[in-house]
N, C-alpha and C positions, 0 to 999 in steps of 0.2 A: 539406782544405787545398788551396787553388788555386795556380796558377802565379803566382809573384811576378815581375812585370815591373819591371825596374830603370829608373829615371828617368835622364835625361841627366847630371845633377849627380852621382848615385851612381855611374854608370859611369865618369865622369872621376875621381872619388875612388878607385875601385877600381884604375884604371890607374895613378894616381899612387902609391897605396899599395903597389902591386906593385913600385915602383922605390925605395921608402924604404930598403931595405937595400943599395942599390948598383946600378950600371948592369947592364943585362941585354939579351939579344937579343929579337927579336920572338916567337919561338916560346915562350920562357919567359914573356914578358909576356902573351901570349895565354892561356896555361895559368893563370897566377896571377890574372889579372883575369877569367877565365871568359868570354872572348869568342872568336868565330870570327875568323879572320884578316881576312876582308872588312870586318867591323864595326870590328875593331881598327884597320885601316889608315885608315878614315875618321876615327876619333878621333885617331890619331897625327898625321895631317896637320894637324888643327885644333890640337892641343896644341902642336905645334912652332911653328905660325904665331903662337899667342898667348903663346909662350915659357914654357909650363909645363914642357916637357921639351926636351932637346937630343937630337940624333941625330948620332953620329959613326961613320961606316962601319958602320951597322947595329946599333950599340950605343946603347941609349936610356938617358938619365940624367935625373934630377930636377933641376930648377933651384930657386933660392931662391924664385922666384914659385910654383913647384909645391908646395914645402913650405908656403908661406903658405896656398895653397888648402886643403891637407889640414888645417892648423890651424883655419882658419875653418869648414870643413865640419863638423869634429868639434865645434867650439864651438856651431854651429847645431843639430847633432843633440842635444847636451846640453840646449840651451835649449828645444827643441821635441820632446819625447819623442813617439813615434808609438804607443806601447802604451797 
């Protein structure tokens, strides 16, 4: 079994999914999404800019647009099984 490299859309999905249960800080978000902080920071800036997440004083939360991304990603995953 080889190393599975996650694609960009999957990484975004994992970050957003880590916020589904409620707002959290960057350390918890990095742990839940299985990313190092440098990579996470790059994605967080992008996700804030395109309004999938909000950041209030270091606490990140999912937006309605972020919830829609999760829904659409899961719908696509169901339509296009990889196994």
